[in-house]
Phi, psi and omega in degrees: 000112178294141176083354179286130179273127178259123181290142173255116185250121178276126184293141174211144180284137176289127178299144182308322182294340182261359180288132177261125178292147179282125181288346181281323183166190181213169184235148171238123184247130180217156168267132181256114179050031182051030179241335179202166178262133177244131179238116177262134177250127180242134169278150184284146170247125183255147171218124182054044178064020176236144176286122182246339177190193180213164177244124180297124183249321184209154174230128178248140176226147178176182180241351184240132181300320183293319179293318178296316179300314180298317181294317179298315179297327180290320186266339181230096189254013187245015183281161172295147181303320180298330181292319177297320179295317177301315180300317178302315179297313182294321180293325175296317178296319179295319179297317178300314179298318179298312183291334182253015176053045179248165175281159179226133174231124182298132179269169178281177183302000000 
């Protein structure tokens, strides 16, 4: 389309104070015996409209971030878009740590 203006968006990280927690649930990512990545999915437990804990719903295991991401998206389809992006970043970090025999600690949003 001639004359159509395409916006140029400069990337910026969302400040931690502006991150919205996913009302559907949360994930815990760990390396298991430095042989695979384990991702636990918890549904949220609320008290007085605040998330106070979670109930373990599913456990995913694998060695590759892309396979884990695909499986999570297949089985848990109701997350906020930002949550999937966060998971992708964290799973890539976990895969790198696994492949390079390093420790991994899950980061915040």
